N, CA, C and O of each residue as an XYZ file, in Angstrom:
352
protein
N      -0.017     62.202     35.538
C      -1.881     62.371     35.299
C      -2.211     62.088     33.631
O      -1.222     61.808     32.953
N      -3.418     62.138     32.998
C      -4.067     61.213     31.867
C      -4.923     61.811     31.445
O      -5.195     62.752     32.191
N      -5.312     61.778     30.894
C      -6.785     62.435     29.725
C      -7.410     61.048     29.515
O      -8.504     61.218     28.976
N      -7.189     59.887     29.698
C      -7.442     58.598     29.386
C      -6.773     57.976     27.839
O      -7.227     57.115     27.086
N      -5.326     58.936     27.729
C      -4.825     59.070     25.849
C      -4.154     57.542     27.382
O      -4.130     57.425     28.607
N      -3.642     56.522     25.769
C      -2.147     55.933     26.201
C      -1.163     57.455     27.363
O      -1.037     58.668     27.534
N      -0.653     55.793     27.910
C       1.191     56.995     28.819
C       2.127     56.162     27.325
O       2.208     54.968     27.036
N       2.438     56.813     26.959
C       4.053     57.479     27.476
C       5.327     57.523     28.123
O       5.815     58.534     28.628
N       5.809     56.469     28.090
C       7.071     56.875     29.610
C       9.160     56.724     29.082
O       9.784     55.819     29.636
N       9.662     57.329     28.426
C      11.301     57.291     28.561
C      10.839     57.089     29.207
O       9.719     57.307     29.670
N      12.914     55.819     29.689
C      13.200     56.019     30.354
C      14.909     55.846     29.654
O      15.247     55.964     28.476
N      15.844     55.499     30.981
C      17.099     55.280     30.782
C      17.244     54.330     32.372
O      16.748     54.226     33.493
N      18.654     53.609     31.180
C      18.949     52.267     32.697
C      20.783     53.071     32.615
O      21.215     54.167     32.259
N      21.437     51.728     33.189
C      22.938     51.923     33.191
C      23.710     51.343     32.904
O      23.672     50.242     33.453
N      24.656     51.503     32.139
C      25.749     50.342     31.280
C      25.381     48.625     32.340
O      25.498     48.415     33.547
N      25.035     47.920     31.466
C      25.917     46.742     32.696
C      26.793     47.238     33.253
O      26.927     48.440     33.024
N      27.754     46.611     34.189
C      28.854     46.655     35.461
C      29.896     46.048     35.154
O      31.022     46.539     35.083
N      29.410     44.329     34.844
C      30.861     43.664     34.877
C      31.193     44.341     33.402
O      30.543     45.184     32.784
N      32.874     43.443     32.933
C      34.505     43.585     33.308
C      33.710     42.463     32.306
O      32.957     41.538     32.611
N      34.443     43.173     30.304
C      35.371     41.464     29.557
C      36.502     41.147     29.737
O      36.735     40.125     29.092
N      37.268     41.456     30.233
C      38.584     40.960     30.709
C      38.530     40.979     32.249
O      38.380     42.060     32.817
N      38.661     39.670     33.054
C      38.657     39.533     34.208
C      39.715     40.323     34.867
O      40.793     39.825     34.542
N      39.941     41.662     35.902
C      40.880     41.747     37.327
C      41.841     41.492     38.058
O      41.438     41.281     39.202
N      43.527     41.357     37.912
C      44.186     41.759     38.263
C      43.615     41.223     39.974
O      43.351     42.201     40.674
N      43.398     39.796     40.712
C      43.399     39.816     42.144
C      44.762     38.508     42.771
O      45.869     38.202     42.329
N      43.841     37.976     44.128
C      45.515     37.754     45.087
C      43.725     36.574     45.779
O      42.686     36.982     46.298
N      44.218     34.989     45.381
C      43.393     34.338     46.658
C      43.592     34.394     47.292
O      44.781     34.137     47.477
N      42.833     34.757     48.404
C      43.252     34.824     49.684
C      43.648     33.619     50.466
O      43.994     33.830     51.629
N      43.659     32.128     49.937
C      43.502     30.824     50.948
C      45.452     30.656     50.549
O      46.368     30.457     51.348
N      45.498     30.804     49.297
C      47.172     30.445     49.419
C      47.531     33.072     48.701
O      48.258     33.991     48.323
N      46.900     32.819     48.895
C      47.429     34.193     48.515
C      48.934     34.783     47.756
O      49.967     35.395     48.029
N      48.030     33.934     46.317
C      49.152     33.932     45.209
C      48.531     34.826     44.581
O      47.435     35.270     44.923
N      49.352     35.272     43.325
C      48.363     36.065     42.214
C      46.835     35.289     42.128
O      46.401     34.224     42.570
N      46.374     36.186     41.478
C      44.962     35.097     40.570
C      44.277     36.336     39.977
O      44.119     37.473     40.421
N      43.785     35.510     38.375
C      42.729     36.548     38.015
C      41.278     35.941     38.062
O      40.792     34.910     37.595
N      40.543     37.460     39.149
C      39.379     37.301     39.270
C      39.154     36.779     38.502
O      39.720     36.589     37.425
N      37.597     36.193     39.242
C      36.438     35.237     37.897
C      35.778     36.504     37.370
O      35.741     37.684     37.719
N      35.261     35.748     36.360
C      34.777     37.200     35.284
C      33.399     35.860     35.193
O      33.462     34.632     35.154
N      32.184     36.881     35.185
C      30.926     35.874     35.321
C      30.128     36.383     34.031
O      29.819     37.420     33.445
N      30.040     35.485     33.987
C      29.025     35.372     32.302
C      27.915     36.954     32.725
O      27.555     37.214     33.873
N      27.565     37.793     31.501
C      26.186     38.323     32.088
C      25.604     38.500     30.465
O      26.172     38.056     29.467
N      24.086     39.412     30.497
C      24.153     39.238     28.771
C      24.120     40.130     28.364
O      23.825     41.105     29.055
N      24.440     40.254     26.879
C      25.166     41.559     27.146
C      24.104     42.320     26.307
O      24.594     42.776     25.273
N      22.470     42.642     26.510
C      21.823     43.256     26.379
C      20.547     42.921     27.599
O      19.985     41.832     27.476
N      20.253     43.519     28.353
C      19.646     44.048     29.432
C      18.619     45.535     28.944
O      18.551     46.574     29.601
N      17.780     45.204     27.413
C      16.340     46.120     27.381
C      15.956     45.409     27.707
O      15.485     45.762     28.788
N      15.675     44.062     27.485
C      14.042     42.895     27.326
C      13.602     42.792     28.662
O      12.431     43.151     28.786
N      14.106     42.449     29.624
C      14.536     42.453     31.964
C      13.939     44.204     32.071
O      13.026     44.615     32.786
N      14.862     45.056     31.040
C      15.087     46.265     32.179
C      12.983     46.923     31.332
O      12.031     47.304     32.013
N      13.021     46.821     30.195
C      11.691     47.344     30.502
C      10.157     46.474     31.387
O       9.196     46.972     31.972
N      10.587     44.838     31.083
C       8.895     44.334     32.040
C       8.898     44.739     33.283
O       7.918     44.724     34.028
N      10.238     45.200     33.617
C      10.822     45.453     35.039
C       9.664     47.078     35.135
O       8.608     47.199     35.757
N      10.514     48.283     34.123
C       9.328     49.061     33.929
C       7.956     49.691     33.807
O       7.478     50.785     34.111
N       7.383     48.274     33.090
C       6.196     48.114     33.358
C       5.445     47.745     34.471
O       4.297     47.985     34.846
N       6.323     47.144     34.876
C       5.746     46.965     36.306
C       5.425     47.535     37.572
O       4.499     47.533     38.383
N       7.004     48.213     37.357
C       7.325     50.032     38.298
C       5.828     50.618     38.352
O       4.854     50.812     39.079
N       6.493     50.799     36.696
C       4.130     51.808     36.371
C       2.737     51.390     36.757
O       1.764     52.081     37.057
N       2.964     49.404     36.629
C       1.994     48.973     37.133
C       1.635     49.885     38.210
O       0.488     50.328     38.280
N       2.256     50.100     38.791
C       2.605     50.083     40.787
C       2.279     51.091     41.168
O       1.384     51.071     42.013
N       2.697     52.100     40.848
C       2.329     53.684     40.481
C       1.133     54.251     40.579
O       0.417     54.856     41.377
N       1.176     53.692     39.070
C      -0.517     54.016     38.960
C      -1.271     52.709     39.184
O      -1.550     51.993     38.223
N      -1.665     52.326     40.648
C      -1.980     51.216     40.435
C      -2.111     52.767     42.390
O      -3.063     53.488     42.687
N      -1.165     52.662     42.903
C      -0.605     53.312     44.153
C      -1.538     54.770     44.182
O      -2.291     54.985     45.132
N      -1.392     55.846     42.920
C      -2.355     56.671     42.520
C      -3.813     56.952     42.636
O      -4.419     57.969     42.976
N      -4.443     55.068     42.038
C      -5.610     55.692     41.669
C      -6.328     54.875     42.805
O      -7.500     55.101     42.500
N      -6.392     53.910     44.141
C      -5.532     53.705     45.120
C      -6.134     55.791     46.468
O      -7.051     56.410     47.009
N      -4.839     55.764     46.205
C      -4.713     57.086     47.106
C      -6.013     57.940     46.504
O      -6.859     58.224     47.352
N      -6.303     58.435     44.976
C      -7.860     59.440     44.906
C      -9.240     58.808     45.093
O     -10.279     59.408     45.367
N      -9.055     57.334     44.876
C     -11.135     56.755     45.250
C     -10.700     55.571     46.498
O     -11.603     55.183     47.239
N      -9.645     55.167     46.637
C      -9.347     54.301     48.094
C     -10.508     52.575     48.096
O     -10.519     51.585     47.366
N     -10.805     52.729     48.541
C     -11.058     51.015     49.246
C     -10.710     49.858     49.891
O      -9.588     49.469     50.215
N     -12.049     49.218     50.084
C     -10.804     48.042     50.759
C     -10.371     46.851     49.752
O      -9.230     46.400     49.847
N     -11.415     46.253     48.635
C     -10.910     45.114     47.982
C     -11.081     45.894     46.886
O     -11.263     47.110     46.948
N     -11.005     44.909     45.333
C     -11.415     45.793     44.869
C     -11.934     45.174     43.615
O     -11.430     45.126     42.493
N     -13.121     44.687     44.098
C     -14.704     44.497     44.100
C     -15.164     45.926     44.576
O     -15.615     46.716     43.748
N     -15.071     46.203     45.671
C     -15.798     47.897     46.608
C     -14.700     48.941     45.758
O     -15.093     50.107     45.736
N     -13.987     48.804     45.380
C     -12.776     50.036     44.529
C     -14.250     49.942     42.858
O     -15.221     50.642     42.570
N     -13.390     48.285     42.008
C     -14.713     48.769     41.221
C     -16.225     48.998     40.998
O     -16.709     49.679     40.093
N     -16.933     48.293     42.005
C     -18.418     48.755     41.645
C     -18.569     50.241     42.521
O     -19.468     50.892     41.987
N     -18.020     50.925     43.606
C     -18.474     51.921     43.923
C     -17.641     53.696     43.354
O     -18.199     54.782     43.508
N     -16.552     53.536     42.858
C     -15.478     53.979     42.557
C     -15.637     53.941     40.819
O     -16.137     54.832     40.132
N     -15.278     53.132     40.521
C     -14.940     53.209     38.815
C     -16.372     53.756     38.209
O     -16.840     54.762     37.676
N     -16.825     52.226     38.706
C     -17.871     52.827     38.134
C     -19.482     54.275     37.602
O     -20.215     54.467     36.632
N     -19.271     54.845     38.856
C     -19.986     56.161     39.640
C     -19.094     56.585     39.092
O     -19.551     56.904     37.994
N     -18.017     56.831     39.114
C     -16.603     58.202     38.077
C     -15.805     58.284     37.038
O     -15.265     59.302     36.605
N     -15.739     57.322     36.681
C     -15.125     56.788     35.487
C     -15.809     57.293     34.543
O     -16.985     57.654     34.601
N     -15.155     57.330     33.722
C     -16.060     58.324     32.423
C     -16.097     57.265     31.051
O     -16.990     56.815     30.332
N     -14.598     57.138     31.123
C     -13.576     56.338     29.702
C     -13.775     54.702     30.018
O     -13.244     53.864     29.289
């Protein structure tokens, strides 16, 4: 619920799941012991997570507006609902 004030969101995310050291494994072709492939990963996923979080918040807010007011197109939504009932 909002009263036209800025919306502040607090989020959290799980740590990155890749390991620094590769694990012991087996080559399936030769069946010999081998170290698993170590994949490179970003050291900080916060910038990417913030973009995803902002996009998801936008989708949720747009869904709430359409649930409240409805409309077949963006033009109809703006003309019919926002101008007639929006105060801010």
